[in-house]
Every structure is written in C-alpha cells, then in structure tokens.
NUTIMI-881064 format. One record per residue: residue in one letter; x, y, z of N, C-alpha, C in turn. Coordinates in steps of 0.05 Angstrom, whole numbers, padded with zeros to 5 digits, always signed. Atoms other than C-alpha are relative to their C-alpha. Example, Ala and Ser with C-alpha at 12.3 -4.5 7.8 and 13.67 -1.06 7.14 Angstrom:
<atoms>
A+00018-00024+00000+00246-00090+00156+00018+00024+00000
S-00016-00024-00001+00273-00021+00143-00015+00022+00014
</atoms>
This chain:
<atoms>
M+00003+00024-00022+03610+01938+01627-00021+00019+00021
L+00024-00004-00010+03548+01943+01666+00012+00016+00041
D-00007+00001-00024+03549+01976+01733-00019-00020+00017
S+00009+00030-00022+03547+01920+01799-00026+00004+00009
A+00032+00006-00012+03475+01946+01827-00009-00011-00028
I+00016+00021+00027+03450+01925+01755+00000-00027-00009
T-00012+00033+00001+03490+01861+01745-00018-00015+00029
S+00018+00022-00025+03454+01842+01817-00017-00001-00001
F+00019-00007+00001+03392+01869+01805-00007-00025-00030
F+00006+00025+00031+03387+01815+01738+00001-00018+00014
S-00002+00029+00000+03416+01756+01772-00017+00010+00027
D+00024-00001-00016+03372+01764+01827-00021-00014-00007
R+00023+00013+00016+03319+01763+01784+00007-00027-00023
K-00004+00025+00016+03343+01700+01738+00003-00015+00018
E-00002+00023-00019+03354+01664+01803-00029-00006+00001
A+00035-00001-00004+03277+01679+01826-00021-00021-00019
W+00016+00020+00025+03256+01655+01756+00003-00027-00002
L-00009+00033+00003+03293+01594+01748-00013-00015+00026
K+00008+00022-00021+03272+01570+01812-00022-00003+00001
K+00022+00003+00004+03207+01584+01799-00012-00015-00021
N+00020+00015+00025+03195+01552+01729+00022-00030-00003
T-00015+00015+00001+03250+01493+01742-00022-00021+00011
K+00021+00019-00011+03213+01426+01759+00016-00019+00003
I-00019+00015-00018+03243+01369+01796+00003-00027-00025
S+00007+00011+00037+03220+01325+01719+00031-00004-00009
M-00017-00018+00019+03270+01365+01686+00021-00018-00008
D-00027+00013+00007+03332+01326+01649+00013+00024+00003
E-00005-00015-00001+03386+01362+01646+00013+00028-00024
A+00005-00017+00032+03380+01386+01570-00029+00016+00004
E+00038-00016-00002+03307+01408+01596+00018+00026+00019
I-00018-00019-00022+03350+01445+01651+00009+00029-00020
G-00016-00005+00022+03398+01471+01597-00013+00026-00015
E+00013-00011+00011+03346+01495+01556-00016+00028+00010
L+00019-00019-00011+03310+01534+01611+00015+00024+00005
K-00015-00019-00003+03375+01577+01625+00004+00017-00016
V+00001-00016+00025+03379+01598+01557-00015+00010-00003
E+00028-00018-00002+03309+01625+01556+00005+00023+00020
C-00007-00013-00032+03328+01657+01626+00015+00020-00013
E-00019-00017+00014+03386+01695+01592-00014+00009-00020
K+00012-00015+00034+03347+01713+01528-00025+00024+00015
L+00016-00007-00008+03296+01738+01575-00005+00024+00014
F-00011-00023-00016+03329+01783+01623+00027+00015-00010
S-00019-00016+00013+03383+01809+01571-00013+00035+00001
L+00009-00032+00000+03377+01883+01565-00026+00004-00026
S+00022-00011+00030+03349+01883+01487-00023-00016+00006
E+00028+00007-00009+03295+01841+01519-00015+00006+00014
W+00004-00003-00025+03286+01859+01581-00021+00042-00003
L+00005-00029+00009+03284+01940+01575-00026+00003-00019
P+00025-00007+00002+03228+01942+01525-00022-00003+00009
S+00024+00017-00014+03185+01896+01562-00004+00023+00017
A+00001-00022-00024+03205+01943+01622-00013+00027-00008
A+00008-00031+00014+03188+02013+01585-00025+00001-00003
K+00028+00003-00004+03118+01986+01571-00012+00002+00021
R+00013-00008-00018+03107+01977+01631+00000+00015+00020
A-00011-00028-00023+03126+02032+01673-00014+00016+00005
G+00022-00012-00003+03072+02075+01657-00026-00017+00021
Q+00015+00008-00013+03033+02028+01695+00003-00006+00039
I-00010-00007-00029+03069+02055+01766+00000+00024-00006
S+00001-00035-00001+03065+02128+01777+00015-00009+00031
M-00010-00018-00023+03115+02154+01827-00009+00017+00026
S+00021-00013-00016+03086+02184+01889+00013+00013+00031
T+00001-00005-00034+03105+02219+01959-00015-00005+00011
H+00034-00005-00011+03034+02227+01976-00017-00025-00006
P+00019+00008+00003+03002+02168+01957-00027-00004+00009
C+00025-00014-00012+02930+02172+01957-00004-00030+00005
T+00014+00026-00008+02916+02096+01968+00000-00008+00025
F-00006+00003-00023+02939+02104+02035-00027+00022+00013
S+00021-00008-00008+02870+02144+02043-00027-00021-00008
H+00026+00011+00009+02824+02096+02008+00015-00030-00021
P-00013+00022+00024+02854+02026+01965-00015+00000-00026
S+00012-00006+00032+02808+02048+01909+00002+00024-00007
A+00009-00031+00005+02816+02120+01911+00022-00002-00022
R-00020-00001+00015+02873+02110+01856-00006+00011-00037
K+00017+00003+00019+02822+02106+01797-00029+00006-00002
N+00025-00006-00004+02750+02145+01787-00006+00005-00031
K+00019-00014+00020+02703+02163+01733+00016+00019-00019
N-00016-00022+00019+02755+02220+01714+00024-00007-00013
G-00025+00010+00013+02814+02176+01701+00010-00014+00023
Y-00016+00007-00029+02874+02166+01750+00009+00022+00015
V-00009-00024-00013+02888+02210+01808+00022+00007+00002
T-00017-00009+00013+02936+02253+01795+00024-00007+00022
S-00014+00009-00029+03006+02223+01835+00017+00029+00009
I-00015-00032-00011+03035+02289+01877+00036-00021+00011
I-00035-00003-00014+03115+02291+01885+00007+00017-00001
L-00008-00029-00008+03133+02340+01925+00033-00001+00001
E-00033-00002+00002+03208+02362+01913-00001+00021+00015
K-00012-00027-00024+03230+02400+01978+00028-00005-00001
K-00029-00003-00005+03302+02422+01993-00007-00016+00029
F+00003+00011-00030+03315+02381+02064+00012+00019+00015
V-00006-00018-00020+03310+02422+02119+00002-00009+00034
S-00008+00013-00036+03331+02404+02195-00003+00017+00011
D+00006-00020-00024+03284+02449+02231-00011-00015+00022
G+00010+00000-00029+03265+02407+02284-00019-00012+00002
F+00024+00010+00000+03198+02393+02266-00001-00031-00021
L+00011+00020+00009+03173+02328+02245-00020+00004-00030
K+00016-00006+00024+03144+02334+02173+00007-00006-00021
T-00017+00008+00033+03158+02335+02096+00019+00015+00001
G-00032-00012+00012+03221+02353+02077+00014+00010+00028
S-00019-00001-00020+03251+02355+02141+00016-00024+00017
V-00004+00022-00004+03260+02284+02142+00016-00017-00028
E-00003+00009+00032+03297+02248+02076-00011-00029+00000
V+00011+00025+00010+03254+02192+02055+00004-00002-00021
E+00006+00023+00030+03247+02136+01998-00024+00017-00018
T+00019-00007+00009+03201+02166+01952-00019-00027-00020
D+00021+00030-00009+03139+02113+01946-00013-00002-00038
A+00010-00004+00019+03102+02092+01885-00021-00021-00004
L+00020+00010-00005+03037+02059+01877-00013-00002-00032
G+00012+00006+00030+02995+02020+01808+00011-00039+00002
N-00001+00035+00006+03011+01948+01780+00014-00014+00013
A-00022+00015-00016+03044+01901+01823+00010-00017-00020
A-00025+00017+00026+03071+01865+01757+00017+00008-00004
A-00020-00016+00009+03107+01926+01748+00023+00008+00025
L-00011-00017-00025+03144+01935+01820+00033+00002-00012
D-00026+00001+00016+03204+01903+01777+00006+00029-00010
V-00012-00021+00016+03207+01960+01737+00014+00029+00015
Y+00000-00018-00015+03202+02009+01791+00031-00002+00021
K-00022+00003-00018+03258+01975+01837+00025-00002-00020
F-00024-00009+00016+03302+01980+01769+00009+00030-00003
L-00003-00028+00006+03293+02056+01759+00011+00012+00031
T-00013-00012-00027+03307+02066+01829+00021-00012+00011
L-00029+00008-00011+03377+02030+01838+00013+00020+00001
V-00021-00018+00006+03430+02068+01858+00032-00006-00010
L-00020+00008+00015+03485+02068+01822+00025+00004+00021
T-00016-00010-00024+03549+02078+01847+00015+00022+00000
D-00010-00030-00002+03564+02142+01831-00019+00018+00018
G+00011-00015-00014+03509+02154+01874-00033+00006-00002
Q+00022-00015+00009+03448+02175+01829-00017-00028-00007
Q+00011+00010+00008+03396+02133+01812-00006-00010-00032
I-00002+00004+00035+03382+02102+01739-00017+00017-00008
L+00017-00021+00014+03319+02149+01735+00010+00021-00004
S-00014-00021+00000+03362+02206+01752+00012+00003-00027
H-00011-00001+00028+03405+02189+01695-00013+00006-00021
I+00033-00004+00032+03341+02181+01645-00001+00026-00004
Q+00011-00027+00001+03319+02248+01664+00023+00018-00013
Q-00014-00018+00009+03387+02278+01657+00012-00001-00021
N+00000+00013+00026+03398+02245+01593+00038+00001+00010
S-00023+00017-00005+03468+02217+01626+00018-00013-00022
E-00003+00017+00006+03516+02187+01592-00003-00030+00009
V+00007+00022-00019+03504+02128+01640-00017-00017-00011
A+00019+00016+00005+03439+02126+01614+00000-00002-00035
E-00008+00002+00028+03456+02137+01544+00008-00033-00007
K-00017+00030+00000+03501+02069+01550-00021-00023+00006
L+00022+00027-00019+03441+02025+01584-00021+00001-00013
L+00023+00006+00014+03386+02048+01547+00003-00002-00039
T-00008-00002+00033+03422+02043+01468+00002-00025-00002
I+00002+00027+00008+03396+01976+01437-00008-00001-00020
D+00004+00006+00040+03383+01950+01369-00033-00003+00000
A+00030+00004+00002+03307+01933+01380-00017+00025+00005
V+00018-00024-00015+03285+02001+01403+00014+00030+00003
S-00017-00023+00001+03310+02067+01396+00004+00017+00032
Y-00002-00017-00029+03338+02115+01466-00021+00016+00005
E+00020-00011-00001+03284+02159+01451-00027-00009+00017
E+00023+00012-00008+03227+02108+01462+00001-00011+00020
L-00004+00009-00030+03253+02072+01521+00004+00019+00020
K-00007-00013-00013+03268+02137+01552-00035+00012+00002
A+00020-00009-00010+03196+02163+01549-00017-00022+00011
G+00025+00006-00008+03162+02102+01570+00015-00006+00037
F-00004+00002-00028+03202+02099+01639-00004+00029+00008
I+00016-00027-00012+03188+02171+01649-00025+00006-00004
A+00030+00003-00005+03123+02155+01644-00011-00004+00032
M+00009-00006-00028+03129+02137+01720-00004+00018+00014
V+00001-00031-00010+03138+02206+01734-00007+00014-00009
G+00011-00021+00016+03103+02240+01692-00034+00009+00015
T+00028+00009-00011+03035+02268+01714-00004+00031-00021
N+00021-00018+00020+02979+02309+01670+00000+00028+00005
D+00005-00034-00014+02967+02383+01671-00029+00003+00012
E+00023+00010-00016+02896+02359+01694+00009-00012+00023
N-00002+00014-00014+02895+02357+01767-00025-00024+00007
I+00015+00021-00002+02851+02293+01783-00005-00002+00033
T+00003+00016-00019+02822+02272+01853-00017-00018+00000
S+00019+00022-00009+02779+02222+01888-00024+00010+00020
S+00015-00008-00014+02722+02226+01924+00000-00017+00030
K-00005+00028-00028+02747+02167+01973+00023+00008+00017
I-00021-00001-00021+02797+02206+01994-00007+00031+00014
K+00013-00016-00007+02787+02252+02050+00012+00030-00002
Q+00001-00032+00017+02777+02328+02033-00011+00021+00036
I+00014-00025-00020+02767+02392+02078-00005+00021-00018
Y+00006-00023+00014+02746+02461+02057+00017+00019+00024
F-00016-00017-00018+02796+02509+02080+00000+00026+00000
P+00007-00040+00000+02782+02589+02101+00027+00010-00017
V-00029-00016+00020+02823+02626+02048-00019+00037-00006
E+00010-00021+00005+02803+02702+02059-00031+00001+00007
S+00027+00000-00007+02735+02709+02044-00020-00023-00016
D+00019+00019+00010+02717+02642+02013+00029-00034+00015
Y-00006+00015-00007+02740+02573+02016+00024-00024-00024
H-00017+00013+00023+02796+02523+01985-00001-00032+00006
Q+00010+00030-00015+02773+02454+01983+00035-00027-00004
L-00020+00020+00002+02840+02400+01999-00003-00026+00003
S-00006+00037-00001+02854+02327+01989+00030+00000+00019
I-00014+00000-00019+02887+02307+02050+00020-00029+00000
L-00020+00013+00009+02947+02261+02031+00025-00015+00026
T-00016+00026-00027+02991+02200+02072+00033+00011-00009
N-00031+00003+00026+03068+02219+02055+00008-00024+00014
S-00006+00026-00001+03082+02148+02061+00032-00005+00011
G-00030+00004-00001+03159+02157+02061-00001+00002+00030
L-00005-00018-00020+03148+02194+02126-00003-00026+00027
I+00003+00017-00033+03110+02141+02170+00019-00026+00001
Y-00015+00017-00005+03162+02086+02148+00025+00005+00007
K-00023-00015-00004+03214+02124+02163-00005-00005+00035
L+00007-00005-00024+03184+02131+02228+00002-00034+00011
R+00004+00026-00015+03166+02051+02239+00045-00007-00007
A-00026+00011+00003+03244+02037+02215+00021+00014+00029
R-00015-00007-00028+03275+02087+02275-00009-00011+00019
I+00004+00005-00020+03231+02063+02319+00002-00040+00005
D-00012+00027+00000+03245+01988+02300+00027-00001+00013
E-00026-00001-00016+03317+02009+02314+00012+00000+00014
I+00003-00001-00026+03301+02023+02372+00000-00015+00023
R+00012+00014-00025+03268+01971+02403+00008-00036-00010
F-00012+00028+00011+03304+01911+02360+00025-00012-00006
S-00021-00004+00009+03372+01933+02345+00018-00024+00012
E-00015+00022-00022+03433+01883+02367+00012+00017+00016
D-00015-00015-00019+03458+01934+02407-00024-00003+00025
A+00014+00009-00020+03390+01939+02450-00008-00024+00009
K-00002+00020-00008+03388+01873+02454+00013-00020+00008
E-00029+00013-00021+03456+01857+02486-00011+00020+00026
L+00012-00017-00020+03428+01911+02534-00021-00007+00022
R+00021+00019-00016+03372+01876+02547+00001-00017+00015
V-00010+00025-00013+03399+01815+02564+00022+00009+00030
L-00018-00008-00034+03451+01847+02616-00025+00015+00015
K+00011-00021-00022+03392+01898+02647-00015-00033+00017
R+00017+00025-00002+03354+01816+02653+00020-00011+00026
N-00016+00019-00024+03418+01786+02688+00015+00023+00027
N-00011-00016-00008+03431+01850+02721+00036+00006+00010
E-00028+00000+00012+03499+01858+02697-00001+00035-00015
Y-00011-00039+00011+03531+01936+02687+00007+00006-00022
S-00009-00011+00030+03540+01969+02622+00002+00025+00007
E-00004-00023+00000+03558+02039+02613-00014+00014-00027
K+00012-00009+00020+03512+02042+02552-00027-00007+00011
S+00013-00004-00003+03443+02055+02555-00025-00008-00021
F+00021+00010+00025+03372+02034+02514-00023+00004+00013
S+00026-00008-00013+03309+02061+02507-00023-00013-00010
E+00017+00017+00012+03236+02030+02508-00022+00032-00012
I+00024-00023+00008+03181+02067+02473-00029-00013+00005
Y+00026+00020-00008+03107+02035+02509-00019+00020-00017
G+00023-00018+00016+03036+02056+02479-00004-00008-00032
L-00001+00001+00034+03054+02034+02404-00027-00020-00003
T+00013+00008+00015+03003+02012+02366+00003-00011-00029
T-00006+00006+00029+03008+01980+02297-00027-00002-00017
I+00018-00018+00017+02963+02004+02242+00009-00025-00025
G+00003+00011+00036+02951+01961+02170-00005+00017-00022
Y+00014-00009+00019+02946+01984+02101-00008-00031-00016
G+00005+00025+00019+02919+01940+02052-00012-00029+00004
G+00009+00030-00011+02896+01878+02088+00022-00020-00003
T-00011+00028+00008+02920+01812+02063+00023+00007-00040
K-00004-00003+00029+02942+01854+01991+00017+00034+00012
P-00020-00024-00002+02999+01906+02013+00002+00018-00020
Q-00007-00010+00020+03020+01914+01949-00019+00012-00017
N+00024-00014+00025+02951+01941+01920+00003+00030+00011
I-00002-00031-00017+02973+02005+01969+00023+00017-00022
S-00021+00002+00020+03042+02018+01943+00022-00017+00016
V-00029+00003+00005+03118+01999+01935+00006-00006+00037
L-00005+00005-00032+03134+02017+02009-00011-00012+00014
N+00036+00013-00029+03066+01990+02043+00012-00031-00008
N-00008+00030+00010+03087+01922+02004+00030-00017+00016
G-00017+00011-00013+03157+01923+02029+00004-00006+00032
N-00009+00004-00035+03146+01925+02104-00029-00013-00002
G+00022+00014+00003+03081+01878+02090-00026+00020+00017
G+00025-00014-00003+03029+01932+02105-00006+00016+00034
K+00001-00010-00035+03047+01948+02179+00014+00021-00002
T-00019-00025-00006+03073+02012+02202-00014+00016+00031
H+00005+00004-00020+03071+02036+02275-00020+00029+00008
L+00011-00034-00009+03031+02098+02316+00008+00001+00032
L-00010-00010-00031+03060+02138+02373-00024+00006+00015
N+00024-00023-00024+03016+02150+02433-00006+00018-00009
S+00008-00030-00005+02976+02213+02424-00019+00003+00014
L+00021-00009-00016+02933+02209+02482+00010+00025+00005
P-00006-00023-00019+02938+02273+02521+00014-00007+00041
P-00009+00011-00019+02974+02269+02585-00018+00002+00021
Q+00015+00011-00020+02951+02234+02643+00016+00030+00026
V-00005-00018-00024+02943+02296+02704+00005-00013+00016
E+00005+00018-00019+02963+02259+02763-00010+00025+00022
K+00017-00011-00022+02916+02283+02822+00014+00004+00019
R-00018-00010-00027+02955+02324+02880-00019-00010+00020
L+00011+00012-00016+02939+02292+02944-00002+00024+00025
I-00014-00018-00019+02974+02354+02975+00007+00022-00010
N+00007-00024+00025+02972+02428+02950+00011+00021+00013
F-00024-00020-00008+03023+02477+02963-00012+00026+00007
P+00011-00028+00004+02996+02541+02984+00000+00018-00019
K-00010-00019+00010+03000+02598+02943-00008+00027+00021
T+00002-00020-00016+02972+02649+02993-00003-00001+00028
N+00001+00002-00023+02950+02623+03058-00003-00034+00014
F+00001+00034-00009+02963+02551+03084-00024-00004+00020
F+00024+00010-00027+02903+02553+03136-00020-00004-00019
T+00021+00001+00020+02854+02565+03077+00003-00017-00029
E-00006+00009+00025+02881+02534+03018+00023-00033+00005
S-00012+00032-00003+02923+02466+03056-00007-00019+00020
F+00011+00014-00024+02890+02451+03121-00023+00009+00000
R+00031+00000+00007+02814+02444+03101-00012+00001+00028
Y+00013+00001-00032+02757+02446+03155+00003-00029-00005
R+00003+00037-00001+02748+02369+03132+00017-00014+00017
D-00026+00012-00018+02821+02355+03169+00000-00005+00019
C+00005-00015-00024+02794+02382+03227-00020-00003+00014
R+00023-00007-00004+02722+02381+03234-00006-00018+00025
D+00004+00025-00027+02713+02319+03282+00014+00013+00023
I-00013-00018-00030+02764+02348+03337-00020+00030+00013
F+00019-00015-00012+02724+02411+03338-00033-00005+00004
Q+00021+00010-00010+02655+02385+03337+00005-00014+00033
A-00015+00009-00022+02696+02338+03399-00009+00027+00022
L+00001-00030-00022+02710+02413+03430-00016+00000+00003
H+00038-00013-00002+02640+02432+03425-00013-00015+00021
K+00011+00008-00022+02613+02376+03463+00011+00010+00033
I-00017-00006-00014+02668+02394+03516-00016+00029+00010
F+00003-00027-00014+02654+02472+03516-00038-00001+00002
K+00022+00006-00006+02576+02451+03524-00011-00002+00029
T+00004+00007-00033+02583+02422+03597+00003+00022+00009
D+00008-00024-00018+02555+02469+03647+00017-00005+00023
Y-00013+00005-00032+02610+02442+03700+00026-00008-00007
S-00027-00006+00001+02688+02443+03698+00017-00021+00025
N-00020+00021-00010+02731+02380+03727+00021+00000-00009
I-00022+00001+00018+02791+02360+03713+00003-00015-00022
N+00012+00014+00020+02768+02302+03668-00012+00020-00029
I+00017-00013+00027+02733+02354+03623+00026+00024-00007
R-00027-00022+00008+02798+02408+03630+00016-00023-00018
D-00020+00020+00020+02838+02336+03601-00001+00002-00023
G+00001+00000+00036+02801+02329+03545-00001+00020-00011
R-00005-00021+00021+02802+02395+03521+00028+00007-00006
D-00028-00007-00002+02873+02400+03534+00005-00021-00028
Y+00003+00022+00019+02871+02332+03495-00003+00007-00031
R+00013-00007+00025+02828+02351+03436+00021+00021-00011
L-00021-00019+00023+02876+02418+03421+00016-00012-00003
Q-00024+00015+00003+02932+02381+03429+00005-00018-00030
E+00009+00021+00022+02905+02329+03378+00010+00024-00036
L+00002-00026+00005+02893+02392+03344+00029+00010-00016
M-00028-00002+00008+02964+02407+03337+00017-00018-00012
G-00006+00029+00020+02985+02341+03313+00002-00001-00026
R+00003+00008+00024+02956+02342+03258+00007+00026-00021
I-00007-00014+00009+02970+02415+03239+00039-00011-00015
I-00030+00003+00010+03047+02395+03243+00004-00015-00018
D-00009+00021+00015+03034+02332+03204-00011+00004-00025
K-00001-00011+00029+03010+02372+03146+00016+00020-00008
M-00021-00008+00003+03065+02417+03153+00020-00004-00011
W-00018+00015+00016+03110+02369+03138-00001-00011-00021
S+00014+00005+00027+03070+02341+03078+00009+00029-00022
I-00002-00019+00012+03066+02412+03054+00028+00000-00018
R-00038-00003+00005+03147+02418+03060+00008-00013-00019
S-00008+00017+00020+03152+02363+03021-00011+00003-00029
A+00013-00007+00032+03112+02380+02966+00007+00032-00010
E-00005-00023+00005+03150+02453+02957+00025-00005-00017
K-00027+00003+00024+03210+02427+02907-00014+00004-00021
D+00023+00013+00031+03149+02405+02852-00017+00028+00001
Q+00022-00020+00004+03105+02466+02874+00000+00028+00005
Y+00000-00024+00000+03125+02525+02895+00019+00024-00013
Y-00017-00021+00016+03144+02587+02857+00002+00026+00007
P-00007-00026-00013+03178+02643+02888-00010+00025-00013
E+00018-00019+00017+03158+02687+02826-00038+00012+00001
S+00025-00003+00008+03093+02683+02830-00026-00003+00041
S+00011+00005-00027+03078+02655+02910-00017+00034+00017
Q+00009-00033-00029+03033+02715+02961-00008-00018+00024
L+00004+00013-00031+03046+02673+03016+00016+00024+00020
Q-00014-00017-00032+03062+02722+03087+00023-00011+00005
K-00028+00014-00002+03133+02721+03095+00012-00019+00025
H-00001+00018-00019+03123+02687+03157-00005-00029-00003
Q+00008+00035+00008+03092+02626+03127+00013-00003-00015
K-00018+00003+00023+03142+02630+03071+00029-00009+00021
I-00013+00012-00016+03196+02619+03129-00007-00029+00007
W+00003+00028-00010+03159+02564+03160+00003-00022-00014
L-00008+00020+00019+03151+02521+03099+00005+00003-00023
C-00012+00009+00018+03198+02535+03057+00032+00005-00001
S-00024+00010-00001+03264+02505+03043+00023+00028-00001
E-00018-00027+00004+03302+02572+03022+00000+00012+00019
Y-00006-00001-00028+03291+02596+03092+00005-00009+00021
T-00008+00021-00021+03313+02539+03134+00022+00015+00022
K-00023-00021-00024+03369+02589+03168-00016+00018+00014
E+00017-00016-00012+03323+02637+03181-00014-00013+00013
R+00018+00009-00012+03272+02596+03209+00014-00015+00025
E-00019+00009-00020+03328+02563+03256+00011+00014+00012
E-00010-00016-00016+03355+02624+03277-00007+00033+00020
S+00026-00021-00011+03294+02677+03284-00020-00011+00017
D+00019+00002-00020+03243+02670+03339-00030+00017-00016
Q+00017-00009+00006+03201+02720+03309-00026+00002-00024
W+00023+00015+00010+03162+02692+03258-00018-00017+00005
L+00020+00025-00012+03144+02632+03306-00022+00020+00013
D+00019-00012-00018+03116+02681+03349-00032+00013-00015
Q+00025-00007+00012+03075+02714+03296-00031-00026-00012
L+00022+00032+00002+03049+02646+03271-00014-00007+00014
C+00016+00011-00030+03031+02626+03344-00026+00019+00002
K+00016-00027-00008+02983+02686+03345-00022-00007-00034
E+00014+00008+00025+02959+02664+03269-00016-00025+00004
V+00005+00027+00000+02949+02597+03293-00032+00000+00026
T+00019-00012-00022+02901+02621+03356-00025+00012-00011
R+00022-00021+00005+02866+02667+03314-00014-00025-00022
W+00011+00019+00019+02844+02606+03266-00011-00026+00008
M+00011+00011-00023+02835+02565+03321-00025+00006+00004
V+00030-00010-00018+02775+02605+03354-00016+00006-00031
Q+00023-00002+00018+02747+02628+03282-00006-00024-00016
T+00018+00032+00014+02748+02553+03257-00023-00011+00024
Y+00021+00012-00007+02712+02533+03306-00034+00018+00001
E+00025-00015-00012+02652+02587+03311+00002-00010-00040
K+00005+00009+00031+02661+02568+03227-00016-00019+00005
I+00008+00026+00010+02643+02496+03230-00033-00003+00021
M+00023+00004-00013+02594+02500+03285-00014+00020+00006
G+00012-00028+00008+02561+02568+03260-00018+00007+00025
K+00011-00017-00023+02505+02586+03300-00006-00022+00036
Q-00012+00022-00018+02520+02526+03352+00009+00009+00025
A-00035-00007-00015+02582+02554+03378+00000+00015+00021
I-00001-00016-00016+02595+02574+03436+00015+00025+00002
K-00014-00017-00002+02618+02643+03452+00030-00005+00010
L-00024+00000-00017+02691+02646+03470+00010+00025+00009
G+00000-00028-00015+02710+02691+03520+00039-00002+00004
E-00025-00005+00010+02791+02714+03530+00013-00029+00019
E-00012+00025-00016+02803+02656+03582+00000-00024-00022
E-00010+00019+00018+02797+02611+03524+00023+00002-00025
R-00020-00007+00023+02834+02643+03478+00029-00001+00013
L-00021+00000-00021+02888+02644+03527+00017-00028-00003
K-00011+00022+00001+02883+02575+03531+00018-00015-00029
F-00003+00011+00024+02882+02554+03457+00031+00018+00001
F-00024-00011+00002+02949+02605+03451+00018-00022+00014
E-00025+00016-00014+02984+02566+03506+00004-00027-00003
V-00005+00022+00008+02978+02500+03476+00020-00003-00023
V-00013-00021+00030+03009+02533+03410+00025+00004+00003
V-00034-00011-00008+03069+02564+03444+00013-00033+00019
A-00011+00025-00009+03077+02492+03476+00007-00022-00021
N+00003+00018+00018+03079+02463+03404+00027+00018-00016
K-00017-00018+00019+03129+02518+03383+00027-00016-00016
E-00009+00014+00014+03182+02472+03369-00004-00018-00022
G+00015+00010+00020+03144+02434+03329-00004+00010-00021
L+00012-00010+00034+03118+02483+03272+00034+00006+00004
R-00025-00009+00014+03195+02502+03277+00012-00018-00026
</atoms>
C-alpha cells in the first residue's frame, strides 16, 4: 500500500492532467478512454521510468548559481557544480547558513519539476522519498520495484538529482572575489542561499499577513483593547528573480513567484541634537557666545555712554537680567537632556555644576547653598570674560564697580538658578 503522501501526489497530477486534456466536445466514451490513458500514464510502472530519466535534468542545491545570473548554470566547460551544503543545525543567534532550518532548493529544466516534488515528498515516517532511496530502505525497495525497469536503474536515475562530479566548475557570470590567504589569494564564487532568503520572506509574511495580525489591526483601527500585540516592519524592498520566468531560476523561486523581501539595511539616522549636555563645563559647551552675543553688544553700547542717569542704569540692569533669563532657560533645557546624555562615569563637570544640573543631586541642590555661592561667582566671572571676548579690542575695561553690579544681579537670581 502506497504512503498517503504519494497517493495524494499522483491524485493531484491526474486531476491536473485530465483538466488540461478534457475538451467540451468529448462524449462519455472519449472521456472514459482519456481516464484510462491517465491511469496508465501515472501508474508506477509508466511514470517511474520516465521520471528517473528526467531526474538528471534537475540538480538539487542549497546555493543555486542562477540567483547570481539566470544563465550561469551552463558554460563551455559544462554545468556549474551544484552546491549542497550539509551542516548540522546550530541555533547560535546568527542569521546564516546552518543556523536556520531551510528547504533544499533545485534548479534545471522546469519540465522536470514534478520529479523534484516527488523525491522531496515527506512520508508518514518524517523522511523524504529521496532519503529512503539513498539509504536503500525497505520503503524505497517496495516503491521502486516494478517489472519494466530494475530497482538499481531507477535508483541511479533518481540519485542523479543530487549527484556531483569530481570536477568543480564555476561560471564567469557568478560574482567572484579574490580572498587573501596567507601570502596568496583564493578565488571564491559568491552564491546565494535561496532557502534562507525565502525563509526570511515566510517569516516576514507571517508577521505582516497572519490572521492574528489582521484581526489586531482591525481592533487598533476601531480603538478597541486587546492584550495581544502585533509588529510592523517598515522600509521593506521587494526584489524579483527571473522576471516573467521565475521557474528558470529555481524551484523555490518559482514557488514564491520570484519575489522576496529585503530588509532595510541603511545606516541609522543620527538625530541632530539641539541640546548638548556638558561634559566639562556648562558655559563653554552648552551656553555658547551666539546665545548671548546680542545682549553683550547692547551692554557695550551702554558702557560706551559717557554719562550716567537712571535710564542708562535701568537699561544696563535690564540687559543683565535678560542675560540671566537666558542662562536659566538654558539650564532647564540641559536638565531635560540629562537623562539621555549624562554619563556619571565619564563626566568631568565640577561638583557644583553637577549639583546644579543633575537630578541625582536634587536633594543636595535644595538643602545646601555652598554650591550656589560658588556658581554665582562663576557666573559673574563668565559675564566679564565673555563681554571682553565678544567685543575684543573694542571692549571697555570693567572696574570693580561693574563687577559688583554683575554679581548683585546674579545673586538676585539665586532661586531661579536652584
């Protein structure tokens, strides 16, 4: 009795053959004769010898050369050697050949694809027909024992699908590189693991188009709650092999319509930071001259005035207070960036600036004034130095009175700096 997988294989082919050859004009007698012919054509005694002869027209391969170029299979030296990588499955976390269980592909004459499908049928014992034939199992002997042709002849024909010559043949149409080995080079032909790329497509399609994913997307559109989640994959590109004739590339390629997916492999886009948490000093790294140049230029005009009255003094105090406002605004911006940009182990900020800017010192910031007194003196020094730096040779030499006024304004904003 034949295995159910074999029975189903021949039933499908009989049905397809009858559908193709049955014509509307046929009467019942002609249809009956056609069915008898179909049964004979797909009987083991008829089909197996024909299939064994055609098996050599297809070569099984884990890395088909036709993925590099559709015409790479044959050249003046003969057929390119079919590569069948036999490696024990190891799940080591890397996406590579040997770490993913994939189906073995095949390439060759598309008219012999039915032979490939027959030999790769998985029987009820979990093994393929081809494996049984290679092992000379009892199942293989029963299946291939017919009157018309000997078992050995049928076996030799089917084994030709996985047979390779001793000579290694490549093609100029396959991408090749010279790989350095010690003081010499070794030429490598770069091949594609077709099973891996179509396993990737299957997994991506499962994520995108599974029934669960479809249902969850509907719930999301309707703003309905679900304990389950689903994933989206963006930036996919679809690539085609073989154009309108995917069967010329390989069996797996034909079964997938010649289309597979490429994941986005562009380098990450680094977001440009508008705020930079200081590593050594707030005033040299985070609060730049450009942030306050206009204020110091306005102060310079006031300092150049050769007389003093209430309006001049109010203008000076207004500009100094404006400067403190910008420092405090920048302080809050820096504090907001601290979570993502502050690294305690590498920070070279002085202790009083750490207390001022970092959340881990919040308690000390609120309970102590020592750091704040030190910061006020630093802000005053920075004001004087920055004015002189921005105005250069035009700067007015500031005396102790001006320094004390700067310090007075800074101290008046102590609570704002806390």
